[in-house]
C-alpha positions as CSV (number, residue, x, y, z in Angstrom):
1,M,-41.9,133.3,-121.2
2,S,-40.6,135.7,-118.6
3,L,-38.9,135.6,-115.2
4,W,-42.4,135.8,-113.6
5,D,-42.5,132.1,-114.5
6,S,-39.4,131.4,-112.5
7,T,-38.8,131.2,-108.8
8,V,-36.1,133.0,-106.9
9,M,-34.3,129.9,-105.8
10,F,-31.2,131.2,-104.0
11,L,-29.9,134.4,-102.2
12,F,-26.1,134.1,-102.0
13,L,-24.6,136.4,-99.4
14,E,-20.9,137.2,-99.2
15,V,-19.6,136.9,-95.6
16,T,-16.2,137.4,-94.1
17,D,-16.5,134.9,-91.3
18,I,-18.4,131.7,-91.9
19,P,-18.8,130.6,-88.2
20,R,-20.0,134.0,-87.2
21,A,-22.4,134.2,-90.2
22,R,-23.7,130.7,-89.3
23,Q,-24.4,131.8,-85.7
24,F,-26.4,134.7,-87.1
25,M,-28.5,132.5,-89.5
26,E,-29.0,129.7,-87.0
27,D,-29.1,131.3,-83.5
28,V,-30.5,134.8,-84.4
29,L,-32.8,134.1,-87.4
30,G,-33.5,130.5,-86.4
31,L,-33.0,129.1,-89.9
32,E,-32.6,125.4,-90.6
33,L,-29.2,124.4,-92.0
34,I,-29.8,122.1,-95.0
35,E,-26.3,121.8,-96.4
36,N,-22.8,122.4,-95.1
37,R,-20.0,121.4,-97.5
38,F,-17.9,122.6,-100.4
39,H,-18.6,121.7,-104.0
40,P,-15.4,122.0,-106.0
41,P,-14.5,123.9,-108.1
42,H,-16.7,126.4,-106.2
43,E,-14.8,126.1,-103.0
44,R,-16.0,129.4,-101.5
45,H,-19.6,129.4,-102.8
46,G,-22.6,128.0,-101.0
47,V,-20.5,126.9,-98.0
48,A,-23.7,126.7,-95.9
49,K,-27.3,126.7,-97.2
50,Y,-30.5,127.4,-95.2
51,D,-34.2,126.8,-95.7
52,A,-35.9,130.2,-95.7
53,G,-39.3,129.0,-96.8
54,N,-39.7,130.5,-100.3
55,V,-36.0,130.6,-101.0
56,I,-32.6,129.1,-99.9
57,L,-30.2,131.5,-98.2
58,A,-26.6,130.5,-98.9
59,L,-23.3,131.8,-97.6
60,N,-20.2,132.5,-99.8
61,L,-16.8,133.1,-98.2
62,A,-16.0,136.7,-99.3
63,V,-12.8,137.6,-101.1
64,N,-10.3,140.0,-99.4
65,T,-11.6,143.0,-101.3
66,F,-15.1,142.7,-100.0
67,A,-16.2,146.0,-98.5
68,R,-17.8,145.2,-95.1
69,E,-18.6,148.9,-94.4
70,A,-20.7,149.2,-97.6
71,S,-24.3,148.1,-98.0
72,D,-26.0,146.0,-100.7
73,G,-28.9,148.4,-101.2
74,I,-31.1,145.3,-100.6
75,T,-33.2,144.4,-97.6
76,T,-34.3,140.8,-97.1
77,V,-37.7,140.7,-95.5
78,F,-38.9,137.7,-93.4
79,A,-42.4,136.9,-92.2
80,A,-42.7,135.8,-88.6
81,D,-45.2,135.7,-85.8
82,P,-44.9,138.4,-83.2
83,Q,-43.3,136.1,-80.6
84,H,-40.6,135.0,-83.0
85,E,-40.0,138.6,-84.2
86,A,-39.4,139.6,-80.5
87,R,-37.1,136.6,-80.1
88,I,-35.0,137.6,-83.0
89,Y,-34.5,141.1,-81.6
90,A,-33.5,139.7,-78.2
91,R,-30.9,137.3,-79.8
92,L,-29.3,140.2,-81.8
93,Y,-27.9,141.4,-78.5
94,T,-26.3,138.0,-77.8
95,A,-24.6,138.1,-81.2
96,G,-23.2,141.5,-80.5
97,L,-25.6,143.4,-82.8
98,H,-28.2,146.0,-82.2
99,P,-31.9,145.4,-82.7
100,P,-34.0,147.9,-84.7
101,R,-35.4,150.9,-82.8
102,Q,-39.0,149.8,-83.6
103,P,-40.6,146.5,-84.8
104,G,-40.4,145.9,-88.5
105,A,-37.5,148.3,-89.0
106,V,-34.2,147.3,-90.8
107,F,-31.3,145.7,-88.9
108,P,-27.8,144.6,-90.2
109,D,-25.7,141.5,-89.7
110,H,-21.9,141.6,-89.1
111,D,-21.3,142.1,-92.9
112,N,-23.8,144.9,-93.2
113,H,-26.4,142.8,-95.1
114,S,-29.8,144.3,-94.2
115,Y,-32.9,142.4,-92.9
116,A,-36.4,143.2,-91.6
117,V,-39.1,141.1,-90.1
118,R,-42.7,141.7,-91.0
119,S,-45.0,140.5,-88.2
120,T,-47.9,138.3,-89.3
121,P,-50.0,135.9,-87.2
122,R,-50.7,133.7,-90.3
123,V,-47.3,132.0,-90.1
124,S,-47.9,130.8,-86.5
125,A,-47.7,127.0,-86.4
126,P,-46.1,124.4,-84.1
127,D,-43.3,123.8,-86.5
128,S,-42.5,127.5,-86.8
129,E,-42.1,128.2,-83.1
130,H,-38.3,128.4,-83.3
131,R,-37.7,129.6,-86.8
132,V,-38.6,132.4,-89.2
133,S,-41.1,130.9,-91.6
134,R,-40.1,132.4,-94.9
135,V,-38.5,135.2,-96.9
136,T,-41.4,137.1,-98.5
137,E,-39.9,140.2,-100.0
138,L,-36.8,141.9,-101.3
139,R,-36.5,145.6,-101.1
140,L,-34.1,147.1,-103.6
141,A,-32.8,150.7,-103.6
142,V,-32.7,151.9,-107.2
143,A,-31.1,155.0,-108.7
144,D,-33.8,155.7,-111.2
145,L,-37.3,154.4,-110.2
146,K,-39.0,155.0,-113.5
147,K,-36.2,153.3,-115.5
148,S,-36.1,150.4,-113.0
149,V,-39.8,149.8,-113.1
150,A,-39.7,149.7,-116.9
151,F,-36.8,147.1,-116.7
152,Y,-38.6,144.8,-114.2
153,R,-41.9,145.1,-116.0
154,E,-41.0,145.1,-119.7
155,V,-37.7,143.2,-119.7
156,L,-38.1,140.7,-116.9
157,G,-41.9,140.5,-117.1
158,F,-42.9,141.1,-113.5
159,P,-46.5,142.4,-113.0
160,Q,-46.8,145.6,-111.0
161,I,-48.9,145.5,-107.9
162,E,-48.8,149.1,-106.8
163,A,-46.7,152.2,-107.2
164,D,-46.3,155.8,-106.1
165,R,-43.6,158.5,-106.5
166,E,-41.2,156.8,-104.1
167,H,-41.6,153.1,-104.6
168,A,-43.1,150.3,-106.7
169,V,-44.1,146.8,-105.8
170,L,-43.8,144.0,-108.4
171,A,-44.4,140.3,-108.1
172,A,-41.9,137.5,-108.9
173,A,-43.3,134.0,-108.8
174,N,-42.5,133.5,-105.1
175,L,-41.5,136.9,-103.7
176,R,-42.4,140.5,-103.9
177,F,-39.8,143.0,-105.2
178,V,-40.2,146.4,-103.7
179,L,-38.2,149.1,-105.6
180,H,-37.6,152.4,-103.8
181,R,-35.7,155.5,-104.6
182,M,-32.1,155.2,-103.4
183,K,-31.2,157.4,-100.5
184,P,-27.4,156.8,-100.1
185,Q,-26.2,156.9,-96.5
186,G,-22.8,155.5,-97.3
187,P,-21.0,153.4,-99.9
188,V,-23.0,150.8,-101.9
189,R,-21.4,147.6,-103.1
190,Q,-22.7,145.4,-106.0
191,D,-21.0,142.2,-105.1
192,G,-22.5,141.4,-101.7
193,L,-25.8,139.6,-102.5
194,L,-26.6,137.5,-105.6
195,I,-30.3,136.9,-106.5
196,V,-30.6,133.6,-108.4
197,F,-33.6,132.6,-110.5
198,H,-34.3,129.0,-111.4
199,T,-35.1,128.3,-115.0
200,P,-35.8,124.8,-116.5
201,D,-34.2,125.8,-119.8
202,I,-31.5,128.4,-119.4
203,D,-30.6,128.7,-123.0
204,E,-34.3,129.4,-124.0
205,M,-34.7,131.9,-121.1
206,Y,-31.4,133.6,-122.1
207,D,-32.6,134.1,-125.7
208,T,-36.1,135.2,-124.6
209,L,-34.7,137.9,-122.2
210,A,-32.1,139.0,-124.7
211,Q,-35.0,139.5,-127.3
212,R,-36.9,141.5,-124.7
213,G,-33.9,143.9,-124.3
214,L,-31.8,142.4,-121.5
215,D,-28.1,143.2,-122.1
216,F,-26.0,140.3,-120.8
217,K,-22.8,142.4,-121.4
218,N,-21.4,139.7,-123.7
219,L,-21.7,137.0,-121.0
220,T,-22.9,133.6,-122.1
221,V,-24.3,130.6,-120.3
222,R,-21.5,128.6,-118.6
223,Y,-21.9,125.0,-117.5
224,S,-20.1,123.2,-114.6
225,E,-20.9,120.6,-112.0
226,I,-23.6,122.8,-110.5
227,G,-25.4,123.3,-113.8
228,G,-25.8,126.2,-116.2
229,A,-25.6,129.8,-115.0
230,V,-25.3,133.3,-116.4
231,R,-25.4,136.7,-114.6
232,F,-26.9,140.0,-115.4
233,R,-27.5,143.4,-113.7
234,D,-30.5,145.7,-113.4
235,P,-30.1,149.4,-114.2
236,T,-28.9,150.2,-110.7
237,G,-26.3,147.4,-110.7
238,H,-28.0,144.8,-108.5
239,T,-26.7,141.4,-109.6
240,F,-28.9,138.5,-110.7
241,C,-28.3,135.0,-112.0
242,L,-30.2,132.6,-114.2
243,Y,-29.6,129.0,-113.0
244,E,-30.5,125.6,-114.4
245,P,-29.5,122.9,-111.8
246,S,-27.5,119.9,-112.9
247,E,-28.7,116.4,-112.0
248,E,-25.7,116.1,-109.7
249,S,-26.6,119.2,-107.7
250,L,-30.1,117.7,-107.1
251,T,-28.4,114.8,-105.2
252,W,-26.7,117.2,-102.7
253,E,-28.2,117.7,-99.2
254,S,-30.1,120.8,-100.4
255,G,-31.5,119.0,-103.4
256,T,-34.8,118.2,-101.8
257,K,-35.4,121.9,-101.1
258,V,-34.2,122.8,-104.6
259,K,-36.7,120.4,-106.2
260,Q,-39.4,121.7,-104.0
261,L,-38.8,125.2,-105.2
262,M,-38.6,124.0,-108.8
263,Q,-42.1,122.6,-108.5
264,R,-43.8,125.5,-106.7
265,L,-44.6,128.9,-108.1
266,G,-46.6,130.3,-105.1
267,R,-47.9,133.3,-107.0
268,E,-50.7,133.7,-104.5
269,Q,-48.1,134.7,-101.9
270,T,-46.8,137.6,-104.0
271,V,-49.9,139.2,-105.4
272,H,-52.1,139.4,-102.3
């Protein structure tokens, strides 16, 4: 057992203004809203959730100490046809943001989360005309590439697809993880984006990863209305979460998408 057997189910983004963040997700990226309600006692978590193909993007209302000027050191990469890619860049202007200087380059939202669009004609379809098809890749800036590759391969169990002196590409079940040497251009925060892995048995996965050398920093699995969860960090400090959904959470509006992701590995999308 390893995390290669688990899908990345959620990307939780801390945002300072929910209506503005919703405008970005819906009007700029063209994502489909699949849930919009609070789930006590998690009043600020997952306020709005979006279908991003391979994952669910969810918005958390950030706390007052959230550093908007800092970056996550993570870029979320979408696949879209060329027409939709151009549409996204045009809509950035209407949202008061600047498009990238060239196609495929990185652009930020209002809270300095980073995105990129990879143009591919293969996602062109009638039902994708007005929306980005899917998140396909996460690019993580890492402080020590060799140490990070060892962590993702030997501890988390991701197979390596390619590597050179500056970056390494590894495959999770439904996404690519691209690790690249960190080139700081400003402050980096470690609380802006949470990457959540689904696991059908969180206690077993916890024990397995601990045996493989994952240090959970004395954190144990906690259970609530949403299910079981426990967080950990990679060597750079990027934050992850293991998650086993509760039966109640599967009845929420996003439950249909959650169950779809629970049943689909999609390894063919990450290794080709």
